[in-house]
N, CA, C and O atoms as a GROMACS GRO file, in nm:
protein
  572
    1MET      N    1   0.103  -0.117   0.035
    1MET     CA    2  -0.006   0.012  -0.024
    1MET      C    3   0.074   0.147  -0.027
    1MET      O    4   0.146   0.171   0.071
    2LYS      N    5   0.072   0.198  -0.085
    2LYS     CA    6   0.135   0.352  -0.116
    2LYS      C    7   0.085   0.427  -0.005
    2LYS      O    8  -0.008   0.498  -0.046
    3GLU      N    9   0.103   0.442   0.106
    3GLU     CA   10   0.102   0.554   0.239
    3GLU      C   11   0.096   0.686   0.164
    3GLU      O   12  -0.009   0.747   0.147
    4SER      N   13   0.203   0.723   0.125
    4SER     CA   14   0.252   0.848   0.006
    4SER      C   15   0.100   0.897  -0.016
    4SER      O   16   0.050   0.994   0.041
    5VAL      N   17   0.033   0.813  -0.110
    5VAL     CA   18  -0.017   0.825  -0.215
    5VAL      C   19  -0.171   0.864  -0.162
    5VAL      O   20  -0.243   0.946  -0.220
    6ILE      N   21  -0.208   0.794  -0.048
    6ILE     CA   22  -0.248   0.809   0.060
    6ILE      C   23  -0.280   0.906   0.103
    6ILE      O   24  -0.390   0.961   0.089
    7ALA      N   25  -0.172   0.947   0.172
    7ALA     CA   26  -0.200   1.125   0.184
    7ALA      C   27  -0.198   1.187   0.106
    7ALA      O   28  -0.231   1.305   0.124
    8PHE      N   29  -0.168   1.153   0.008
    8PHE     CA   30  -0.213   1.319  -0.148
    8PHE      C   31  -0.339   1.295  -0.118
    8PHE      O   32  -0.389   1.348  -0.018
    9LEU      N   33  -0.412   1.207  -0.203
    9LEU     CA   34  -0.531   1.146  -0.224
    9LEU      C   35  -0.665   1.207  -0.111
    9LEU      O   36  -0.784   1.219  -0.139
   10LYS      N   37  -0.611   1.232  -0.006
   10LYS     CA   38  -0.681   1.296   0.147
   10LYS      C   39  -0.647   1.399   0.134
   10LYS      O   40  -0.727   1.457   0.207
   11GLU      N   41  -0.553   1.510   0.075
   11GLU     CA   42  -0.523   1.597   0.124
   11GLU      C   43  -0.549   1.703   0.036
   11GLU      O   44  -0.518   1.819   0.060
   12ASN      N   45  -0.651   1.631  -0.150
   12ASN     CA   46  -0.731   1.635  -0.242
   12ASN      C   47  -0.887   1.591  -0.211
   12ASN      O   48  -0.959   1.573  -0.309
   13ILE      N   49  -0.927   1.578  -0.115
   13ILE     CA   50  -1.044   1.567  -0.147
   13ILE      C   51  -1.103   1.685  -0.158
   13ILE      O   52  -1.081   1.788  -0.094
   14GLY      N   53  -1.203   1.657  -0.268
   14GLY     CA   54  -1.306   1.727  -0.269
   14GLY      C   55  -1.298   1.771  -0.410
   14GLY      O   56  -1.392   1.821  -0.473
   15LYS      N   57  -1.149   1.742  -0.467
   15LYS     CA   58  -1.066   1.826  -0.560
   15LYS      C   59  -1.058   1.695  -0.704
   15LYS      O   60  -1.035   1.574  -0.706
   16THR      N   61  -1.092   1.804  -0.815
   16THR     CA   62  -1.062   1.693  -0.960
   16THR      C   63  -0.918   1.623  -0.932
   16THR      O   64  -0.814   1.650  -0.872
   17SER      N   65  -0.971   1.522  -1.007
   17SER     CA   66  -0.796   1.412  -1.067
   17SER      C   67  -0.734   1.440  -1.203
   17SER      O   68  -0.639   1.385  -1.258
   18ALA      N   69  -0.843   1.579  -1.259
   18ALA     CA   70  -0.782   1.558  -1.391
   18ALA      C   71  -0.636   1.644  -1.380
   18ALA      O   72  -0.645   1.688  -1.495
   19GLY      N   73  -0.511   1.700  -1.332
   19GLY     CA   74  -0.394   1.824  -1.300
   19GLY      C   75  -0.384   1.714  -1.265
   19GLY      O   76  -0.394   1.749  -1.147
   20HIS      N   77  -0.369   1.562  -1.254
   20HIS     CA   78  -0.263   1.477  -1.112
   20HIS      C   79  -0.242   1.415  -1.233
   20HIS      O   80  -0.138   1.445  -1.291
   21ILE      N   81  -0.328   1.325  -1.290
   21ILE     CA   82  -0.323   1.237  -1.415
   21ILE      C   83  -0.352   1.278  -1.564
   21ILE      O   84  -0.411   1.381  -1.598
   22THR      N   85  -0.297   1.173  -1.656
   22THR     CA   86  -0.353   1.207  -1.785
   22THR      C   87  -0.469   1.144  -1.888
   22THR      O   88  -0.568   1.097  -1.833
   23GLY      N   89  -0.465   1.140  -2.006
   23GLY     CA   90  -0.525   1.120  -2.083
   23GLY      C   91  -0.624   1.063  -2.081
   23GLY      O   92  -0.686   1.168  -2.063
   24PHE      N   93  -0.712   0.978  -2.083
   24PHE     CA   94  -0.856   0.955  -2.074
   24PHE      C   95  -0.919   0.929  -1.913
   24PHE      O   96  -1.042   0.921  -1.906
   25GLY      N   97  -0.853   0.916  -1.805
   25GLY     CA   98  -0.869   0.953  -1.685
   25GLY      C   99  -0.896   1.139  -1.620
   25GLY      O  100  -0.953   1.208  -1.535
   26ALA      N  101  -0.798   1.141  -1.742
   26ALA     CA  102  -0.787   1.279  -1.708
   26ALA      C  103  -0.942   1.341  -1.774
   26ALA      O  104  -1.007   1.424  -1.710
   27TRP      N  105  -0.969   1.312  -1.848
   27TRP     CA  106  -1.115   1.362  -1.925
   27TRP      C  107  -1.205   1.301  -1.881
   27TRP      O  108  -1.308   1.360  -1.914
   28LEU      N  109  -1.233   1.191  -1.810
   28LEU     CA  110  -1.323   1.164  -1.690
   28LEU      C  111  -1.367   1.212  -1.553
   28LEU      O  112  -1.477   1.200  -1.499
   29ASN      N  113  -1.236   1.279  -1.500
   29ASN     CA  114  -1.196   1.427  -1.459
   29ASN      C  115  -1.306   1.407  -1.276
   29ASN      O  116  -1.378   1.486  -1.216
   30ALA      N  117  -1.273   1.292  -1.255
   30ALA     CA  118  -1.327   1.237  -1.096
   30ALA      C  119  -1.261   1.332  -1.010
   30ALA      O  120  -1.144   1.364  -1.029
   31THR      N  121  -1.344   1.388  -0.898
   31THR     CA  122  -1.355   1.414  -0.770
   31THR      C  123  -1.338   1.296  -0.668
   31THR      O  124  -1.408   1.198  -0.640
   32ILE      N  125  -1.231   1.338  -0.628
   32ILE     CA  126  -1.191   1.265  -0.511
   32ILE      C  127  -1.304   1.300  -0.396
   32ILE      O  128  -1.311   1.410  -0.341
   33PHE      N  129  -1.375   1.209  -0.374
   33PHE     CA  130  -1.467   1.244  -0.239
   33PHE      C  131  -1.433   1.194  -0.098
   33PHE      O  132  -1.448   1.258   0.006
   34ASP      N  133  -1.385   1.070  -0.112
   34ASP     CA  134  -1.360   1.012   0.032
   34ASP      C  135  -1.232   0.939   0.029
   34ASP      O  136  -1.197   0.907  -0.084
   35VAL      N  137  -1.143   0.900   0.140
   35VAL     CA  138  -1.076   0.824   0.098
   35VAL      C  139  -1.064   0.792   0.276
   35VAL      O  140  -1.085   0.865   0.374
   36LYS      N  141  -1.024   0.665   0.264
   36LYS     CA  142  -1.022   0.611   0.410
   36LYS      C  143  -0.881   0.596   0.413
   36LYS      O  144  -0.803   0.607   0.318
   37ASP      N  145  -0.842   0.556   0.597
   37ASP     CA  146  -0.700   0.481   0.611
   37ASP      C  147  -0.635   0.368   0.594
   37ASP      O  148  -0.518   0.334   0.609
   38ASN      N  149  -0.773   0.292   0.545
   38ASN     CA  150  -0.742   0.163   0.478
   38ASN      C  151  -0.656   0.158   0.313
   38ASN      O  152  -0.585   0.069   0.268
   39GLY      N  153  -0.700   0.298   0.247
   39GLY     CA  154  -0.675   0.284   0.103
   39GLY      C  155  -0.750   0.315   0.052
   39GLY      O  156  -0.722   0.395  -0.037
   40ASP      N  157  -0.943   0.265   0.076
   40ASP     CA  158  -0.978   0.265  -0.064
   40ASP      C  159  -1.082   0.418  -0.028
   40ASP      O  160  -1.144   0.470   0.064
   41VAL      N  161  -1.053   0.438  -0.147
   41VAL     CA  162  -1.107   0.590  -0.238
   41VAL      C  163  -1.233   0.546  -0.316
   41VAL      O  164  -1.259   0.456  -0.395
   42LEU      N  165  -1.312   0.668  -0.251
   42LEU     CA  166  -1.439   0.664  -0.303
   42LEU      C  167  -1.434   0.753  -0.382
   42LEU      O  168  -1.376   0.851  -0.337
   43LEU      N  169  -1.502   0.773  -0.574
   43LEU     CA  170  -1.467   0.864  -0.590
   43LEU      C  171  -1.622   0.927  -0.690
   43LEU      O  172  -1.702   0.847  -0.737
   44GLU      N  173  -1.637   1.093  -0.707
   44GLU     CA  174  -1.712   1.097  -0.771
   44GLU      C  175  -1.763   1.113  -0.936
   44GLU      O  176  -1.864   1.052  -0.903
   45PHE      N  177  -1.773   1.127  -1.011
   45PHE     CA  178  -1.815   1.184  -1.123
   45PHE      C  179  -1.971   1.231  -1.213
   45PHE      O  180  -2.078   1.177  -1.238
   46GLU      N  181  -1.928   1.315  -1.229
   46GLU     CA  182  -2.063   1.463  -1.311
   46GLU      C  183  -2.087   1.409  -1.471
   46GLU      O  184  -2.022   1.446  -1.568
   47VAL      N  185  -2.225   1.289  -1.472
   47VAL     CA  186  -2.230   1.272  -1.640
   47VAL      C  187  -2.227   1.422  -1.672
   47VAL      O  188  -2.286   1.517  -1.620
   48ARG      N  189  -2.109   1.415  -1.811
   48ARG     CA  190  -2.150   1.571  -1.866
   48ARG      C  191  -2.214   1.481  -2.035
   48ARG      O  192  -2.245   1.368  -2.071
   49GLU      N  193  -2.200   1.642  -2.102
   49GLU     CA  194  -2.318   1.593  -2.215
   49GLU      C  195  -2.248   1.518  -2.315
   49GLU      O  196  -2.324   1.483  -2.406
   50GLU      N  197  -2.112   1.475  -2.331
   50GLU     CA  198  -1.979   1.455  -2.408
   50GLU      C  199  -2.060   1.299  -2.375
   50GLU      O  200  -2.090   1.225  -2.468
   51MET      N  201  -2.089   1.264  -2.239
   51MET     CA  202  -2.094   1.111  -2.195
   51MET      C  203  -2.246   1.040  -2.192
   51MET      O  204  -2.289   0.943  -2.130
   52LEU      N  205  -2.322   1.158  -2.310
   52LEU     CA  206  -2.428   1.073  -2.305
   52LEU      C  207  -2.433   1.012  -2.455
   52LEU      O  208  -2.349   1.014  -2.545
   53ASN      N  209  -2.579   0.948  -2.446
   53ASN     CA  210  -2.595   0.815  -2.584
   53ASN      C  211  -2.742   0.938  -2.656
   53ASN      O  212  -2.787   1.048  -2.624
   54PRO      N  213  -2.763   0.856  -2.743
   54PRO     CA  214  -2.842   0.933  -2.796
   54PRO      C  215  -2.997   0.960  -2.735
   54PRO      O  216  -3.078   1.047  -2.767
   55MET      N  217  -3.011   0.833  -2.616
   55MET     CA  218  -3.166   0.853  -2.526
   55MET      C  219  -3.099   1.011  -2.460
   55MET      O  220  -3.176   1.107  -2.465
   56GLY      N  221  -2.994   1.029  -2.416
   56GLY     CA  222  -2.947   1.117  -2.380
   56GLY      C  223  -2.945   1.068  -2.219
   56GLY      O  224  -2.977   1.151  -2.134
   57THR      N  225  -2.918   0.968  -2.188
   57THR     CA  226  -2.882   0.902  -2.104
   57THR      C  227  -2.696   0.859  -2.098
   57THR      O  228  -2.640   0.841  -2.206
   58ILE      N  229  -2.621   0.846  -1.974
   58ILE     CA  230  -2.522   0.758  -1.965
   58ILE      C  231  -2.472   0.718  -2.062
   58ILE      O  232  -2.512   0.604  -2.037
   59HIS      N  233  -2.400   0.701  -2.188
   59HIS     CA  234  -2.366   0.586  -2.214
   59HIS      C  235  -2.298   0.501  -2.197
   59HIS      O  236  -2.202   0.544  -2.133
   60GLY      N  237  -2.278   0.302  -2.235
   60GLY     CA  238  -2.277   0.212  -2.131
   60GLY      C  239  -2.080   0.247  -2.199
   60GLY      O  240  -1.997   0.169  -2.152
   61GLY      N  241  -2.039   0.332  -2.278
   61GLY     CA  242  -1.930   0.275  -2.252
   61GLY      C  243  -1.863   0.401  -2.155
   61GLY      O  244  -1.745   0.389  -2.121
   62ALA      N  245  -1.907   0.469  -2.131
   62ALA     CA  246  -1.865   0.595  -2.013
   62ALA      C  247  -1.900   0.536  -1.874
   62ALA      O  248  -1.829   0.566  -1.777
   63ILE      N  249  -2.018   0.444  -1.859
   63ILE     CA  250  -2.022   0.382  -1.753
   63ILE      C  251  -1.887   0.282  -1.686
   63ILE      O  252  -1.825   0.269  -1.580
   64ALA      N  253  -1.891   0.223  -1.832
   64ALA     CA  254  -1.768   0.087  -1.828
   64ALA      C  255  -1.625   0.181  -1.816
   64ALA      O  256  -1.549   0.106  -1.754
   65ALA      N  257  -1.563   0.290  -1.840
   65ALA     CA  258  -1.484   0.364  -1.841
   65ALA      C  259  -1.441   0.448  -1.694
   65ALA      O  260  -1.333   0.498  -1.662
   66ILE      N  261  -1.575   0.442  -1.620
   66ILE     CA  262  -1.560   0.504  -1.538
   66ILE      C  263  -1.519   0.377  -1.427
   66ILE      O  264  -1.451   0.402  -1.328
   67LEU      N  265  -1.561   0.258  -1.452
   67LEU     CA  266  -1.567   0.142  -1.330
   67LEU      C  267  -1.422   0.147  -1.349
   67LEU      O  268  -1.345   0.182  -1.260
   68ASP      N  269  -1.369   0.093  -1.527
   68ASP     CA  270  -1.275   0.080  -1.503
   68ASP      C  271  -1.150   0.213  -1.405
   68ASP      O  272  -1.069   0.182  -1.318
   69GLU      N  273  -1.169   0.320  -1.446
   69GLU     CA  274  -1.091   0.438  -1.384
   69GLU      C  275  -1.075   0.387  -1.209
   69GLU      O  276  -0.974   0.374  -1.140
   70ALA      N  277  -1.178   0.372  -1.186
   70ALA     CA  278  -1.170   0.336  -0.977
   70ALA      C  279  -1.138   0.229  -0.978
   70ALA      O  280  -1.096   0.196  -0.867
   71MET      N  281  -1.137   0.158  -1.045
   71MET     CA  282  -1.049   0.025  -0.984
   71MET      C  283  -0.948   0.028  -1.042
   71MET      O  284  -0.875  -0.016  -0.953
   72GLY      N  285  -0.882   0.046  -1.126
   72GLY     CA  286  -0.708   0.114  -1.168
   72GLY      C  287  -0.713   0.178  -1.078
   72GLY      O  288  -0.634   0.120  -1.002
   73MET      N  289  -0.766   0.298  -1.003
   73MET     CA  290  -0.673   0.375  -0.898
   73MET      C  291  -0.653   0.360  -0.771
   73MET      O  292  -0.579   0.419  -0.692
   74GLN      N  293  -0.790   0.199  -0.748
   74GLN     CA  294  -0.759   0.176  -0.593
   74GLN      C  295  -0.673   0.066  -0.646
   74GLN      O  296  -0.629   0.006  -0.549
   75LEU      N  297  -0.636   0.021  -0.743
   75LEU     CA  298  -0.556  -0.149  -0.749
   75LEU      C  299  -0.392  -0.030  -0.728
   75LEU      O  300  -0.323  -0.030  -0.626
   76PHE      N  301  -0.368   0.050  -0.841
   76PHE     CA  302  -0.296   0.198  -0.793
   76PHE      C  303  -0.257   0.172  -0.663
   76PHE      O  304  -0.165   0.092  -0.646
   77VAL      N  305  -0.322   0.236  -0.545
   77VAL     CA  306  -0.345   0.243  -0.434
   77VAL      C  307  -0.285   0.168  -0.367
   77VAL      O  308  -0.211   0.217  -0.282
   78LYS      N  309  -0.293   0.034  -0.376
   78LYS     CA  310  -0.312  -0.057  -0.253
   78LYS      C  311  -0.189  -0.195  -0.296
   78LYS      O  312  -0.177  -0.308  -0.249
   79SER      N  313  -0.098  -0.109  -0.424
   79SER     CA  314  -0.025  -0.228  -0.479
   79SER      C  315   0.094  -0.127  -0.415
   79SER      O  316   0.093  -0.021  -0.353
   80ALA      N  317   0.230  -0.248  -0.480
   80ALA     CA  318   0.352  -0.202  -0.446
   80ALA      C  319   0.403  -0.153  -0.514
   80ALA      O  320   0.410  -0.204  -0.626
   81ASP      N  321   0.496   0.023  -0.479
   81ASP     CA  322   0.583   0.128  -0.607
   81ASP      C  323   0.601   0.042  -0.700
   81ASP      O  324   0.549   0.060  -0.810
   82GLU      N  325   0.678  -0.069  -0.674
   82GLU     CA  326   0.698  -0.132  -0.799
   82GLU      C  327   0.654  -0.198  -0.872
   82GLU      O  328   0.732  -0.257  -0.948
   83ASP      N  329   0.480  -0.223  -0.888
   83ASP     CA  330   0.387  -0.292  -0.901
   83ASP      C  331   0.321  -0.204  -1.056
   83ASP      O  332   0.313  -0.082  -1.044
   84ALA      N  333   0.278  -0.262  -1.193
   84ALA     CA  334   0.241  -0.216  -1.241
   84ALA      C  335   0.146  -0.338  -1.299
   84ALA      O  336   0.173  -0.458  -1.310
   85PHE      N  337   0.001  -0.253  -1.337
   85PHE     CA  338  -0.097  -0.399  -1.395
   85PHE      C  339  -0.198  -0.278  -1.542
   85PHE      O  340  -0.212  -0.156  -1.549
   86PHE      N  341  -0.254  -0.409  -1.648
   86PHE     CA  342  -0.345  -0.322  -1.736
   86PHE      C  343  -0.448  -0.459  -1.691
   86PHE      O  344  -0.427  -0.552  -1.613
   87ALA      N  345  -0.572  -0.425  -1.781
   87ALA     CA  346  -0.689  -0.493  -1.701
   87ALA      C  347  -0.679  -0.600  -1.831
   87ALA      O  348  -0.631  -0.576  -1.941
   88LEU      N  349  -0.731  -0.708  -1.791
   88LEU     CA  350  -0.704  -0.857  -1.877
   88LEU      C  351  -0.921  -0.830  -1.918
   88LEU      O  352  -0.988  -0.856  -2.018
   89ASN      N  353  -0.956  -0.774  -1.792
   89ASN     CA  354  -1.122  -0.830  -1.928
   89ASN      C  355  -1.179  -0.710  -1.812
   89ASN      O  356  -1.121  -0.666  -1.712
   90ILE      N  357  -1.305  -0.681  -1.862
   90ILE     CA  358  -1.404  -0.577  -1.751
   90ILE      C  359  -1.521  -0.656  -1.807
   90ILE      O  360  -1.548  -0.692  -1.922
   91SER      N  361  -1.588  -0.671  -1.675
   91SER     CA  362  -1.778  -0.688  -1.677
   91SER      C  363  -1.835  -0.624  -1.595
   91SER      O  364  -1.802  -0.584  -1.483
   92VAL      N  365  -1.966  -0.609  -1.682
   92VAL     CA  366  -2.049  -0.519  -1.670
   92VAL      C  367  -2.181  -0.492  -1.638
   92VAL      O  368  -2.249  -0.489  -1.740
   93ASP      N  369  -2.256  -0.467  -1.522
   93ASP     CA  370  -2.384  -0.470  -1.505
   93ASP      C  371  -2.478  -0.339  -1.543
   93ASP      O  372  -2.542  -0.302  -1.445
   94PHE      N  373  -2.495  -0.284  -1.627
   94PHE     CA  374  -2.610  -0.146  -1.615
   94PHE      C  375  -2.754  -0.198  -1.522
   94PHE      O  376  -2.805  -0.310  -1.525
   95VAL      N  377  -2.783  -0.115  -1.466
   95VAL     CA  378  -2.879  -0.130  -1.377
   95VAL      C  379  -3.022  -0.037  -1.400
   95VAL      O  380  -3.142  -0.062  -1.403
   96LYS      N  381  -2.960   0.052  -1.410
   96LYS     CA  382  -3.064   0.246  -1.390
   96LYS      C  383  -2.950   0.333  -1.496
   96LYS      O  384  -2.827   0.324  -1.492
   97ASN      N  385  -3.009   0.393  -1.560
   97ASN     CA  386  -2.944   0.487  -1.624
   97ASN      C  387  -2.946   0.630  -1.559
   97ASN      O  388  -3.030   0.658  -1.473
   98ALA      N  389  -2.845   0.728  -1.604
   98ALA     CA  390  -2.831   0.860  -1.536
   98ALA      C  391  -2.825   0.909  -1.622
   98ALA      O  392  -2.788   0.856  -1.726
   99LYS      N  393  -2.885   1.120  -1.606
   99LYS     CA  394  -2.877   1.173  -1.720
   99LYS      C  395  -2.793   1.307  -1.666
   99LYS      O  396  -2.779   1.334  -1.547
  100LEU      N  397  -2.738   1.390  -1.781
  100LEU     CA  398  -2.688   1.498  -1.750
  100LEU      C  399  -2.678   1.564  -1.621
  100LEU      O  400  -2.796   1.585  -1.590
  101GLY      N  401  -2.598   1.611  -1.521
  101GLY     CA  402  -2.562   1.678  -1.461
  101GLY      C  403  -2.588   1.629  -1.326
  101GLY      O  404  -2.615   1.706  -1.234
  102GLU      N  405  -2.576   1.450  -1.306
  102GLU     CA  406  -2.613   1.353  -1.235
  102GLU      C  407  -2.472   1.313  -1.170
  102GLU      O  408  -2.376   1.300  -1.247
  103LYS      N  409  -2.458   1.296  -1.054
  103LYS     CA  410  -2.337   1.248  -1.006
  103LYS      C  411  -2.355   1.184  -0.958
  103LYS      O  412  -2.454   1.182  -0.885
  104LEU      N  413  -2.253   1.070  -0.968
  104LEU     CA  414  -2.230   0.906  -0.983
  104LEU      C  415  -2.065   0.878  -0.829
  104LEU      O  416  -1.966   0.949  -0.816
  105PHE      N  417  -2.092   0.789  -0.770
  105PHE     CA  418  -2.032   0.737  -0.651
  105PHE      C  419  -1.977   0.642  -0.693
  105PHE      O  420  -2.037   0.554  -0.754
  106VAL      N  421  -1.855   0.639  -0.670
  106VAL     CA  422  -1.789   0.501  -0.724
  106VAL      C  423  -1.711   0.458  -0.593
  106VAL      O  424  -1.622   0.518  -0.532
  107SER      N  425  -1.777   0.319  -0.566
  107SER     CA  426  -1.593   0.278  -0.479
  107SER      C  427  -1.628   0.117  -0.531
  107SER      O  428  -1.713   0.069  -0.606
  108THR      N  429  -1.517   0.060  -0.450
  108THR     CA  430  -1.437  -0.057  -0.511
  108THR      C  431  -1.361  -0.115  -0.411
  108THR      O  432  -1.284  -0.040  -0.351
  109GLU      N  433  -1.364  -0.211  -0.385
  109GLU     CA  434  -1.347  -0.350  -0.322
  109GLU      C  435  -1.187  -0.447  -0.386
  109GLU      O  436  -1.214  -0.529  -0.475
  110LEU      N  437  -1.102  -0.443  -0.363
  110LEU     CA  438  -0.996  -0.494  -0.372
  110LEU      C  439  -0.997  -0.657  -0.330
  110LEU      O  440  -0.959  -0.702  -0.222
  111VAL      N  441  -1.050  -0.733  -0.442
  111VAL     CA  442  -1.159  -0.887  -0.389
  111VAL      C  443  -1.021  -1.012  -0.355
  111VAL      O  444  -1.036  -1.120  -0.299
  112ARG      N  445  -0.830  -0.928  -0.433
  112ARG     CA  446  -0.716  -0.986  -0.460
  112ARG      C  447  -0.618  -0.965  -0.512
  112ARG      O  448  -0.592  -0.927  -0.626
  113LEU      N  449  -0.581  -0.981  -0.459
  113LEU     CA  450  -0.420  -0.944  -0.487
  113LEU      C  451  -0.261  -1.035  -0.507
  113LEU      O  452  -0.144  -1.034  -0.471
  114GLY      N  453  -0.330  -1.086  -0.568
  114GLY     CA  454  -0.227  -1.180  -0.584
  114GLY      C  455  -0.035  -1.189  -0.668
  114GLY      O  456  -0.005  -1.091  -0.735
  115LYS      N  457   0.051  -1.281  -0.659
  115LYS     CA  458   0.177  -1.242  -0.764
  115LYS      C  459   0.168  -1.236  -0.890
  115LYS      O  460   0.269  -1.248  -0.960
  116SER      N  461   0.044  -1.217  -0.942
  116SER     CA  462   0.046  -1.191  -1.125
  116SER      C  463  -0.059  -1.147  -1.141
  116SER      O  464  -0.085  -1.101  -1.253
  117THR      N  465  -0.167  -1.144  -1.029
  117THR     CA  466  -0.340  -1.075  -1.098
  117THR      C  467  -0.316  -1.035  -0.990
  117THR      O  468  -0.236  -1.063  -0.901
  118ALA      N  469  -0.454  -0.911  -1.019
  118ALA     CA  470  -0.532  -0.878  -0.891
  118ALA      C  471  -0.712  -0.860  -0.924
  118ALA      O  472  -0.762  -0.805  -1.022
  119ASN      N  473  -0.780  -0.923  -0.811
  119ASN     CA  474  -0.931  -0.906  -0.877
  119ASN      C  475  -1.001  -0.790  -0.820
  119ASN      O  476  -0.974  -0.760  -0.704
  120LEU      N  477  -1.084  -0.723  -0.882
  120LEU     CA  478  -1.166  -0.635  -0.794
  120LEU      C  479  -1.314  -0.613  -0.862
  120LEU      O  480  -1.362  -0.642  -0.972
  121LYS      N  481  -1.350  -0.567  -0.779
  121LYS     CA  482  -1.535  -0.505  -0.808
  121LYS      C  483  -1.551  -0.365  -0.745
  121LYS      O  484  -1.518  -0.316  -0.637
  122SER      N  485  -1.618  -0.318  -0.860
  122SER     CA  486  -1.682  -0.199  -0.809
  122SER      C  487  -1.818  -0.162  -0.847
  122SER      O  488  -1.886  -0.222  -0.931
  123ILE      N  489  -1.870  -0.013  -0.752
  123ILE     CA  490  -2.028  -0.011  -0.812
  123ILE      C  491  -2.026   0.085  -0.743
  123ILE      O  492  -1.968   0.112  -0.638
  124ILE      N  493  -2.157   0.186  -0.871
  124ILE     CA  494  -2.185   0.248  -0.889
  124ILE      C  495  -2.319   0.340  -0.871
  124ILE      O  496  -2.408   0.340  -0.956
  125LEU      N  497  -2.325   0.436  -0.727
  125LEU     CA  498  -2.400   0.437  -0.706
  125LEU      C  499  -2.449   0.576  -0.731
  125LEU      O  500  -2.355   0.656  -0.739
  126ASN      N  501  -2.596   0.642  -0.749
  126ASN     CA  502  -2.604   0.773  -0.769
  126ASN      C  503  -2.665   0.830  -0.692
  126ASN      O  504  -2.730   0.748  -0.627
  127SER      N  505  -2.693   0.975  -0.643
  127SER     CA  506  -2.698   1.070  -0.508
  127SER      C  507  -2.849   0.986  -0.403
  127SER      O  508  -2.903   1.012  -0.296
  128LYS      N  509  -2.864   0.893  -0.498
  128LYS     CA  510  -2.993   0.929  -0.386
  128LYS      C  511  -3.014   0.744  -0.381
  128LYS      O  512  -3.114   0.671  -0.385
  129ASN      N  513  -2.837   0.715  -0.368
  129ASN     CA  514  -2.820   0.536  -0.313
  129ASN      C  515  -2.864   0.421  -0.437
  129ASN      O  516  -2.864   0.308  -0.390
  130GLU      N  517  -2.894   0.425  -0.558
  130GLU     CA  518  -2.954   0.373  -0.611
  130GLU      C  519  -2.842   0.323  -0.672
  130GLU      O  520  -2.761   0.404  -0.717
  131VAL      N  521  -2.814   0.178  -0.684
  131VAL     CA  522  -2.680   0.126  -0.807
  131VAL      C  523  -2.764   0.173  -0.930
  131VAL      O  524  -2.885   0.148  -0.938
  132VAL      N  525  -2.691   0.247  -1.032
  132VAL     CA  526  -2.648   0.241  -1.134
  132VAL      C  527  -2.587   0.146  -1.238
  132VAL      O  528  -2.634   0.104  -1.344
  133ALA      N  529  -2.470   0.122  -1.177
  133ALA     CA  530  -2.436  -0.049  -1.255
  133ALA      C  531  -2.320  -0.104  -1.170
  133ALA      O  532  -2.280  -0.005  -1.110
  134HIS      N  533  -2.248  -0.204  -1.135
  134HIS     CA  534  -2.137  -0.231  -1.121
  134HIS      C  535  -2.069  -0.402  -1.199
  134HIS      O  536  -2.113  -0.497  -1.265
  135GLY      N  537  -1.964  -0.365  -1.150
  135GLY     CA  538  -1.866  -0.502  -1.271
  135GLY      C  539  -1.762  -0.509  -1.176
  135GLY      O  540  -1.732  -0.443  -1.077
  136SER      N  541  -1.709  -0.618  -1.241
  136SER     CA  542  -1.519  -0.676  -1.187
  136SER      C  543  -1.426  -0.660  -1.295
  136SER      O  544  -1.436  -0.622  -1.412
  137SER      N  545  -1.350  -0.693  -1.233
  137SER     CA  546  -1.210  -0.665  -1.351
  137SER      C  547  -1.128  -0.758  -1.282
  137SER      O  548  -1.145  -0.809  -1.171
  138ASN      N  549  -1.022  -0.776  -1.376
  138ASN     CA  550  -0.890  -0.878  -1.378
  138ASN      C  551  -0.759  -0.820  -1.440
  138ASN      O  552  -0.728  -0.788  -1.554
  139PHE      N  553  -0.715  -0.820  -1.358
  139PHE     CA  554  -0.561  -0.722  -1.408
  139PHE      C  555  -0.477  -0.805  -1.384
  139PHE      O  556  -0.505  -0.902  -1.313
  140LEU      N  557  -0.320  -0.784  -1.451
  140LEU     CA  558  -0.241  -0.864  -1.457
  140LEU      C  559  -0.132  -0.771  -1.453
  140LEU      O  560  -0.106  -0.673  -1.523
  141LYS      N  561  -0.056  -0.841  -1.326
  141LYS     CA  562   0.109  -0.755  -1.339
  141LYS      C  563   0.216  -0.748  -1.474
  141LYS      O  564   0.229  -0.817  -1.574
  142VAL      N  565   0.254  -0.680  -1.443
  142VAL     CA  566   0.329  -0.672  -1.574
  142VAL      C  567   0.482  -0.630  -1.519
  142VAL      O  568   0.516  -0.523  -1.470
  143LYS      N  569   0.555  -0.742  -1.542
  143LYS     CA  570   0.690  -0.706  -1.465
  143LYS      C  571   0.755  -0.596  -1.539
  143LYS      O  572   0.862  -0.549  -1.500
   0.00000   0.00000   0.00000
């Protein structure tokens, strides 16, 4: 577990991650909502217009990306400094839609961190505490 990263995340509660990460993760623009002493991170995402499908609800790809981002961040926090991972797969169950401007809250659980793989699961809730989606992913450690 990366204590310095946990301390950094705690200092940045309420701020977006966009200035601290690059690429697609920066585009998703998560807000750090809460960080527990054990490294569990709760993220908040706002549904933006460019995340919508033609029906005006959040696109399934955006949901999958949010889950992937949250699981990847959680794995980064809880793994050793020298460890790097990439996702082998992702499984997503879409439960409820979300509309423009809605806030989504994502929590992730590290199920298992092994010698060569890691398994995580994550859930997305809306502000009414209703499940929007949940998913799981397996990651492979890169040497």
